[in-house]
KELUM-776986 format. One record per residue: x, y, z of N, C-alpha, C in turn; residue in one letter. Coordinates in steps of 0.02 Angstrom, whole numbers, padded with zeros to 5 digits, always signed. Last residue first. Layout:
BEGIN
XYZXYZXYZA
...
end
This chain:
BEGIN
+02324+02336-10989+02317+02344-11044+02362+02384-11096G
+02356+02336-10830+02324+02293-10901+02345+02290-10947A
+02345+02489-10792+02409+02466-10813+02417+02398-10875F
+02188+02495-10816+02247+02518-10867+02302+02497-10855F
+02162+02421-10731+02138+02402-10807+02204+02445-10850A
+02226+02500-10605+02222+02404-10601+02217+02387-10677E
+02124+02617-10636+02207+02598-10627+02222+02502-10612I
+02011+02546-10599+02029+02582-10689+02095+02562-10653D
+02020+02491-10479+02008+02430-10551+02004+02504-10620R
+02007+02623-10423+02062+02548-10397+02111+02512-10450F
+01920+02662-10428+01978+02739-10470+02002+02638-10465V
+01833+02568-10360+01833+02562-10419+01889+02613-10445A
+01891+02574-10195+01896+02528-10301+01879+02544-10340E
+01779+02723-10223+01860+02733-10191+01885+02626-10255F
+01670+02664-10193+01678+02712-10266+01756+02703-10259M
+01665+02556-10110+01651+02537-10171+01654+02583-10232V
+01682+02680-10000+01726+02591-09996+01731+02575-10109T
+01624+02782-10041+01613+02740-10034+01713+02699-10026T
+01620+02982-10022+01656+02923-10032+01631+02860-09993L
+01518+03030-09967+01545+03043-10031+01550+03039-10084R
+01471+03003-09847+01445+02935-09875+01454+02966-09966G
+01508+03033-09730+01458+03076-09772+01435+03010-09817T
+01640+02950-09704+01573+02962-09665+01488+02987-09670N
+01708+03005-09795+01690+02949-09814+01598+02916-09740T
+01729+03147-09778+01706+03122-09860+01685+03024-09827N
+01772+03157-09632+01725+03179-09678+01681+03168-09738Y
+01896+03084-09659+01850+03033-09621+01783+03070-09648R
+01938+03064-09842+01972+03085-09789+01887+03047-09737S
+01977+03032-09995+01953+02990-09945+01955+02975-09872C
+01915+03155-10117+01979+03116-10039+01949+03056-10020H
+01892+03071-10250+01859+03095-10201+01902+03114-10113Y
+02008+03057-10359+01969+03020-10335+01933+03069-10289S
+02067+03037-10540+02043+03071-10485+02006+03037-10464D
+02210+02968-10602+02154+02990-10621+02146+03025-10554F
+02322+03025-10790+02313+03071-10685+02208+03011-10685L
+02438+02959-10851+02395+02954-10852+02356+02975-10778V
+02616+03020-10933+02584+02994-10877+02508+03010-10877A
+02677+03116-11009+02669+03104-10977+02676+03030-10970S
+02496+03142-11075+02549+03143-11118+02603+03085-11105G
+02403+03173-10960+02436+03202-10953+02481+03216-11032L
+02237+03104-10960+02297+03080-11026+02332+03130-11015D
+02131+03059-10818+02181+03126-10867+02234+03107-10892H
+01996+03020-10750+02042+03000-10819+02060+03024-10816R
+01857+03000-10654+01900+03060-10679+01989+03039-10709A
+01829+02976-10519+01834+02932-10571+01835+02971-10621Q
+01750+03126-10486+01791+03067-10423+01765+03018-10519H
+01849+03246-10551+01797+03224-10567+01790+03148-10504A
+01916+03418-10615+01894+03346-10568+01839+03316-10568F
+01971+03458-10797+01950+03473-10722+01909+03386-10687K
+02076+03531-10886+02079+03475-10845+02016+03463-10775F
+02109+03649-10904+02084+03634-10946+02115+03516-10948A
+02092+03721-10782+02049+03730-10810+02044+03685-10885S
+02238+03696-10752+02215+03665-10681+02133+03663-10784A
+02388+03652-10850+02317+03732-10838+02261+03660-10782K
+02544+03600-10836+02488+03611-10906+02429+03661-10832L
+02655+03561-10765+02662+03644-10828+02580+03619-10867G
+02647+03446-10710+02701+03441-10767+02666+03521-10789V
+02630+03551-10574+02654+03512-10574+02700+03489-10650A
+02499+03558-10597+02541+03620-10604+02609+03608-10581R
+02423+03481-10594+02442+03478-10648+02508+03522-10641L
+02439+03447-10447+02485+03353-10487+02475+03427-10534V
+02352+03533-10413+02443+03530-10395+02497+03486-10418A
+02235+03506-10471+02288+03563-10472+02338+03550-10450A
+02216+03377-10349+02261+03372-10453+02254+03429-10456H
+02246+03454-10241+02292+03391-10275+02310+03393-10353A
+02106+03504-10211+02206+03508-10209+02251+03491-10259V
+02036+03384-10264+02033+03477-10321+02107+03477-10288T
+02083+03217-10219+02045+03280-10230+02086+03346-10259G
+02192+03108-10256+02146+03122-10183+02101+03232-10179L
+02264+03075-10389+02288+03159-10325+02208+03110-10314A
+02338+02951-10454+02296+02972-10396+02310+03040-10394L
+02477+02926-10596+02458+02984-10536+02398+02987-10525I
+02564+02822-10689+02500+02843-10649+02477+02873-10603A
+02684+02788-10717+02625+02791-10769+02590+02826-10762R
+02828+02915-10631+02742+02872-10605+02712+02862-10680P
+02935+02955-10640+02904+02960-10707+02860+02881-10691K
+03032+03027-10510+03010+02949-10532+02956+02915-10592A
+03080+03141-10556+03116+03074-10537+03059+03010-10551S
+02938+03202-10588+02983+03199-10629+03062+03147-10618A
+02885+03202-10460+02873+03162-10519+02930+03164-10566I
+02958+03316-10406+02951+03219-10377+02930+03165-10429E
+02982+03388-10451+03036+03380-10425+03018+03305-10433A
+02853+03450-10396+02864+03407-10495+02946+03400-10498S
+02836+03449-10286+02808+03397-10288+02790+03383-10412L
+02933+03536-10246+02953+03464-10219+02928+03422-10238F
+02831+03614-10322+02890+03640-10351+02914+03546-10335D
+02751+03655-10212+02750+03627-10289+02803+03607-10331N
+02743+03741-10104+02774+03662-10086+02795+03634-10175C
+02696+03876-10156+02774+03876-10138+02792+03811-10142L
+02542+03799-10186+02603+03853-10241+02678+03840-10220K
+02533+03791-10056+02529+03739-10090+02558+03742-10163V
+02545+03907-10022+02597+03894-09985+02592+03819-10032E
+02448+04007-10088+02515+04032-10099+02541+03977-10075A
+02315+03935-10027+02352+03935-10124+02386+03946-10098P
+02355+03889-09866+02349+03905-09900+02377+03939-09982L
+02292+03707-09799+02348+03758-09854+02319+03821-09898P
+02222+03675-09678+02184+03711-09730+02219+03750-09755K
+02193+03628-09559+02199+03570-09601+02186+03591-09657N
+02210+03678-09453+02138+03648-09470+02128+03655-09557E
+02370+03748-09501+02346+03772-09457+02285+03735-09504P
+02481+03583-09616+02447+03684-09617+02383+03666-09532P
+02596+03530-09612+02542+03546-09575+02535+03594-09583L
+02685+03516-09775+02689+03524-09701+02627+03550-09672C
+02680+03460-09912+02687+03412-09853+02744+03459-09795K
+02582+03477-10013+02596+03511-09997+02627+03485-09910V
+02532+03376-10070+02540+03403-10144+02601+03466-10066A
+02591+03204-10032+02548+03254-10042+02590+03331-10059N
+02622+03032-10059+02639+03102-10069+02597+03160-10052T
+02691+02885-10100+02600+02940-10089+02680+02985-10061V
+02704+02726-10249+02709+02812-10179+02664+02847-10172R
+02753+02600-10325+02677+02625-10273+02742+02690-10229C
+02786+02423-10307+02783+02481-10380+02706+02565-10367N
+02742+02419-10135+02759+02380-10214+02739+02424-10268R
+02779+02468-09969+02720+02464-10050+02772+02460-10112L
+02767+02374-09816+02781+02433-09901+02767+02412-09963V
+02737+02406-09658+02736+02399-09723+02755+02433-09759L
+02817+02372-09547+02831+02325-09590+02812+02343-09663G
+02799+02466-09447+02776+02416-09448+02771+02355-09504D
+02836+02606-09403+02883+02548-09393+02886+02488-09393E
+02719+02686-09388+02765+02700-09443+02816+02624-09437P
+02568+02630-09333+02646+02637-09320+02713+02656-09399D
+02443+02596-09384+02474+02674-09346+02534+02686-09310A
+02484+02503-09515+02447+02516-09435+02475+02601-09416T
+02430+02417-09649+02482+02472-09609+02448+02473-09556G
+02393+02305-09744+02338+02355-09742+02353+02407-09701V
+02526+02233-09825+02489+02223-09800+02442+02269-09771M
+02608+02275-09954+02626+02189-09906+02599+02193-09860N
+02549+02352-10103+02577+02328-10019+02579+02275-09999A
+02471+02362-10209+02517+02395-10233+02565+02362-10142F
+02361+02233-10222+02455+02219-10226+02492+02247-10237G
+02232+02317-10189+02274+02260-10252+02354+02262-10268F
+02238+02274-10025+02182+02242-10084+02197+02241-10160K
+02337+02403-10015+02333+02311-10008+02323+02245-10063F
+02263+02498-10050+02333+02467-10074+02330+02382-10104L
+02158+02473-09973+02145+02462-10054+02228+02479-10052T
+02214+02494-09830+02221+02429-09870+02146+02428-09950Q
+02270+02641-09863+02329+02573-09844+02277+02493-09881Y
+02153+02710-09861+02202+02683-09910+02242+02630-09900L
+02077+02681-09762+02059+02659-09809+02095+02650-09879L
+02170+02712-09669+02135+02672-09676+02102+02658-09752I
+02182+02848-09704+02235+02805-09715+02230+02703-09670G
+02076+02959-09649+02102+02909-09715+02161+02850-09760A
+02145+02939-09476+02070+02917-09515+02087+02882-09604Y
+02318+02935-09502+02231+02951-09481+02204+02924-09504D
+02415+02836-09471+02357+02882-09422+02317+02914-09411G
+02487+02869-09595+02487+02843-09553+02455+02880-09498T
+02476+02973-09738+02416+02948-09698+02404+02889-09648F
+02640+02980-09731+02609+02970-09734+02542+02952-09758P
+02754+02955-09599+02715+02943-09667+02656+02957-09673R
+02768+03035-09465+02804+03038-09533+02797+03034-09550G
+02658+03040-09353+02730+02973-09376+02742+03012-09397T
+02635+03155-09331+02662+03153-09287+02705+03056-09304R
+02595+03177-09478+02648+03252-09450+02659+03203-09367N
+02495+03130-09530+02566+03091-09534+02591+03145-09483A
+02415+03104-09370+02418+03074-09414+02476+03081-09447G
+02395+03220-09324+02388+03165-09240+02406+03090-09319H
+02371+03333-09419+02391+03364-09322+02425+03282-09301M
+02408+03259-09601+02403+03301-09530+02397+03293-09467G
+02506+03337-09743+02482+03297-09688+02438+03317-09625P
+02375+03334-09881+02458+03391-09819+02442+03327-09771A
+02314+03285-09993+02329+03334-09995+02399+03370-09925L
+02413+03144-10092+02331+03196-10035+02348+03258-10030G
+02457+03056-10247+02443+03115-10201+02396+03121-10166V
+02533+02913-10276+02461+02919-10250+02492+03010-10223V
+02583+02859-10409+02607+02895-10370+02576+02919-10334L
+02641+02711-10485+02554+02716-10478+02626+02764-10422L
+02754+02635-10512+02720+02618-10575+02636+02699-10551K
+02896+02723-10445+02831+02679-10447+02776+02681-10514P
+03043+02709-10381+03012+02707-10455+02942+02707-10471K
+03048+02733-10241+03079+02767-10265+03045+02762-10378T
+02899+02648-10172+02943+02673-10194+02990+02685-10221A
+02874+02751-10000+02857+02733-10020+02906+02709-10112G
+02837+02946-09963+02831+02852-09932+02817+02787-10008F
+02893+03103-09931+02831+03063-10000+02893+02961-09938P
+02903+03175-09759+02921+03138-09819+02876+03096-09872P
+02830+03320-09681+02853+03229-09731+02864+03225-09779V
+02908+03427-09609+02881+03439-09680+02880+03315-09711P
+02872+03432-09451+02925+03410-09471+02895+03415-09557H
+02841+03321-09347+02841+03381-09326+02853+03452-09360A
+02837+03215-09257+02895+03243-09322+02875+03286-09328F
+02832+03206-09067+02791+03202-09141+02837+03217-09160Y
+02857+03253-08952+02856+03194-08958+02836+03140-09065D
+02867+03361-08918+02907+03344-08926+02929+03302-08965P
+02711+03487-08933+02700+03374-08935+02766+03354-08957R
+02752+03595-08907+02662+03588-08859+02689+03482-08909D
+02859+03608-09006+02855+03609-08939+02790+03606-08885R
+02785+03561-09138+02862+03549-09118+02859+03581-09029R
+02702+03656-09134+02696+03576-09089+02729+03570-09063V
+02787+03788-09160+02763+03803-09089+02719+03689-09106G
+02846+03740-09257+02895+03742-09219+02838+03771-09146D
+02703+03706-09336+02749+03661-09363+02841+03675-09285L
+02713+03883-09378+02637+03823-09359+02683+03755-09320F
+02827+03916-09458+02825+03977-09370+02760+03913-09348S
+02811+03851-09557+02859+03856-09501+02836+03853-09456A
+02650+03912-09618+02659+03824-09566+02702+03839-09543L
+02706+04041-09646+02661+04039-09597+02674+03949-09563R
+02803+04072-09717+02836+04064-09634+02797+04051-09591P
+02877+03927-09822+02804+03954-09823+02829+03976-09714C
+02967+03881-09797+02972+03931-09856+02910+03942-09871A
+03082+03794-09748+03042+03838-09702+03015+03878-09758R
+03122+03621-09726+03149+03684-09763+03074+03731-09741C
+03213+03543-09663+03217+03584-09633+03177+03639-09694N
+03198+03408-09758+03149+03412-09692+03158+03475-09639A
+03136+03465-09907+03185+03448-09861+03174+03450-09821D
+03130+03296-10039+03110+03358-09995+03166+03356-09948Y
+03165+03325-10192+03118+03318-10200+03088+03302-10150L
+03247+03487-10231+03263+03441-10246+03191+03402-10202S
+03238+03630-10321+03207+03580-10342+03231+03493-10319S
+03189+03765-10249+03184+03718-10245+03175+03667-10315M
end
């Protein structure tokens, strides 16, 4: 694989079979690998984990319809990376400015848990995307996205430890880490709005410097 996105990818048999079933049960859902969303040449690339069943898997737009997308798109709007906060409707007119949102795994995984082999197989898409987009900053939402970004640029995860609000110079770009803005993390207080915005302030300061 060397393309940025393949709507008909079946490289992961478990995920392809699962999506086949979803399309049968929910014919109104997108239920295909979800394409990236946003600017072609972004300053900031946001990398999440994978589409959610009733979020991006339904709408076809990353984080759209997911609880996690509420905090993400609100924050992108607040920091000038979006023209609006967005809604659960992918036709709402949301436009990202100097920003692109993608996932480490493009297909919906059962129980929202992709297998390590599936993350690895899908990494070629992320690698091609980073090479094409050439972002100055990359925001990894969670440890899986963090490791996927490092693999995509040919670096070892062991050399760059994940931590919320950590910053890593990758040479071609700077990687910023945040806990994933999932419902679980926000409901339990592991990630608060203040904490999430602190990461974006770091990114803002990086671009200003």
